[in-house]
C-alpha positions as CSV (number, residue, x, y, z in Angstrom):
1,X,7.7,12.6,-10.7
2,X,4.1,11.5,-11.3
3,X,2.3,10.8,-8.0
4,X,-0.5,8.3,-8.1
5,X,-2.8,7.1,-5.3
6,X,-4.3,3.6,-5.1
7,X,-6.7,2.5,-2.4
8,X,-6.7,-1.1,-1.1
9,X,-9.1,-2.9,1.3
10,X,-7.3,-4.7,4.1
11,X,-8.4,-8.3,4.2
12,X,-7.8,-8.8,7.9
13,X,-8.1,-6.6,11.0
14,X,-5.1,-4.3,11.7
15,X,-2.8,-5.5,14.5
16,X,0.8,-4.7,15.5
17,X,2.6,-7.1,13.1
18,X,0.5,-5.7,10.2
19,X,1.4,-2.2,11.2
20,X,5.1,-3.1,11.2
21,X,4.7,-4.6,7.7
22,X,3.0,-1.4,6.5
23,X,5.8,0.7,7.9
24,X,8.4,-1.4,6.0
25,X,6.5,-0.9,2.7
26,X,6.5,2.9,3.4
27,X,10.3,2.9,3.2
28,X,10.5,1.3,-0.3
29,X,12.0,3.5,-3.0
30,X,9.3,5.0,-5.2
31,X,6.6,4.7,-2.5
32,X,5.9,8.2,-1.2
33,X,3.3,7.5,1.5
34,X,1.2,4.7,2.9
35,X,-1.7,5.6,5.1
36,X,-4.4,3.7,6.9
37,X,-7.7,5.5,6.3
38,X,-10.5,5.7,8.8
39,X,-12.6,3.4,6.5
40,X,-10.0,0.6,7.1
41,X,-8.6,1.0,3.6
42,X,-4.9,1.4,2.9
43,X,-3.9,4.3,0.6
44,X,-0.6,4.0,-1.2
45,X,0.8,7.0,-2.9
46,X,3.7,6.3,-5.3
47,X,5.9,7.7,-8.1
48,X,4.4,6.3,-11.3
49,X,7.7,7.0,-13.1
50,X,9.3,4.4,-10.8
51,X,6.5,1.9,-10.1
52,X,3.2,0.7,-11.6
53,X,0.1,-0.8,-10.0
54,X,1.2,-4.4,-10.6
55,X,4.5,-3.6,-8.8
56,X,2.7,-2.0,-5.9
57,X,0.4,-5.0,-5.5
58,X,3.5,-7.3,-5.6
59,X,5.3,-5.2,-3.0
60,X,2.2,-5.5,-0.7
61,X,1.9,-9.2,-1.3
62,X,5.6,-9.9,-0.6
63,X,5.3,-7.9,2.6
64,X,2.5,-10.1,3.7
65,X,-0.2,-7.4,3.6
66,X,-3.5,-9.0,2.5
67,X,-5.3,-6.5,0.3
68,X,-7.7,-6.2,-2.6
69,X,-7.7,-3.1,-4.7
70,X,-10.8,-0.9,-4.2
71,X,-12.7,-0.2,-7.4
72,X,-12.6,3.4,-8.5
C-alpha cells in the first residue's frame, strides 16, 4: 500500500448535509481517511495502488462535495 495525502479547499461552508457526504466518502474502498482541517481544508488520505488523484476528485464530485485542490 502506498498512502498519499491530498488537500482540498471546501467551496462552501460546512453544514450537517456536507458532513454526512464526507462521512460517506470516508467509507469508500481505497480511501483511508478523510479529515476536516482547522483551516477549513479537507485532507483525503488514500491508497495510491487502488486510486489516483483524478479518481479521488471524481469521488468527491459524485458525492456532491464542492472542492478545489490546494496547490502544493
